[in-house]
C-alpha positions as CSV (number, residue, x, y, z in Angstrom):
1,M,161.3,-35.5,-176.9
2,E,160.0,-33.1,-179.5
3,A,162.4,-31.7,-182.1
4,D,163.6,-28.1,-181.3
5,H,166.1,-26.4,-183.5
6,R,167.8,-24.8,-180.4
7,W,167.8,-28.1,-178.4
8,P,171.4,-29.5,-178.3
9,R,171.5,-32.8,-180.3
10,T,172.8,-34.8,-177.3
11,I,170.0,-33.9,-174.9
12,G,167.1,-36.2,-174.6
13,H,168.2,-39.3,-172.9
14,G,165.9,-38.8,-169.9
15,T,162.2,-39.5,-169.7
16,D,161.3,-36.4,-167.7
17,E,161.0,-33.9,-170.5
18,A,159.7,-31.1,-168.3
19,G,162.5,-31.6,-165.8
20,I,165.1,-31.7,-168.5
21,R,163.8,-28.5,-170.0
22,Q,163.8,-26.8,-166.6
23,V,167.5,-27.6,-166.1
24,F,168.5,-26.8,-169.7
25,T,167.5,-23.1,-169.6
26,P,168.2,-20.8,-172.6
27,A,171.5,-19.7,-171.0
28,V,172.6,-23.3,-170.6
29,I,171.7,-24.2,-174.1
30,Q,173.6,-21.1,-175.5
31,E,176.7,-22.1,-173.5
32,C,176.4,-25.7,-174.8
33,E,176.2,-24.4,-178.4
34,Q,179.4,-22.4,-177.9
35,R,181.2,-25.4,-176.6
36,A,180.2,-28.1,-179.2
37,K,183.2,-30.3,-178.3
38,L,182.3,-30.4,-174.6
39,C,180.6,-33.5,-173.4
40,M,178.4,-33.5,-170.2
41,E,177.0,-36.2,-168.1
42,A,174.9,-35.5,-165.1
43,S,173.0,-37.0,-162.2
44,A,171.0,-35.4,-159.4
45,N,174.1,-34.3,-157.5
46,G,176.9,-34.3,-160.1
47,L,178.1,-32.9,-163.3
48,L,180.9,-34.4,-165.4
49,L,182.5,-32.4,-168.2
50,Y,185.0,-33.8,-170.6
51,Q,186.1,-33.7,-174.2
52,K,185.7,-37.2,-175.8
53,G,189.0,-38.7,-176.9
54,R,191.1,-35.9,-175.5
55,R,193.1,-35.4,-172.3
56,I,193.4,-32.0,-170.9
57,K,197.1,-30.8,-170.8
58,P,198.3,-29.7,-167.4
59,E,198.6,-26.1,-168.6
60,E,195.0,-26.2,-169.7
61,L,193.6,-27.6,-166.5
62,E,192.9,-24.3,-164.7
63,T,190.9,-22.9,-167.8
64,F,189.0,-26.2,-168.1
65,V,188.1,-26.2,-164.4
66,N,187.0,-22.5,-164.6
67,E,184.8,-23.5,-167.6
68,G,183.3,-26.3,-165.6
69,A,182.6,-23.9,-162.7
70,R,180.8,-21.5,-165.1
71,M,178.7,-24.4,-166.5
72,K,177.8,-25.4,-162.9
73,S,176.7,-21.9,-162.1
74,L,174.5,-21.8,-165.2
75,F,172.8,-25.1,-164.2
76,E,172.3,-23.8,-160.6
77,A,170.8,-20.5,-161.8
78,R,167.0,-20.3,-162.1
79,P,164.9,-17.5,-163.5
80,A,162.9,-15.8,-160.6
81,R,159.6,-17.2,-161.8
82,E,160.9,-20.8,-161.6
83,S,162.5,-20.5,-158.2
84,G,159.5,-19.0,-156.5
85,T,161.2,-15.7,-155.8
86,S,160.2,-12.4,-157.2
87,A,162.6,-9.9,-158.8
């Protein structure tokens, strides 16, 4: 994958560059940049979020789950021109 200064350093393990760039919209990239310690793994139907080498404390769980839900909503959101709908 071509170098891009805004492209998170951990992205690029897939072979479908166009597909990866479609999923990693500017909003998703911005969110990733703000959460540098957050690790993500994904498949067609799943998203796993974690912090490498760290267990979430019980009192932090609700906040972490809410952050995960926010990330999920960003991945699901598509600009109108990409989803085939008009604004």
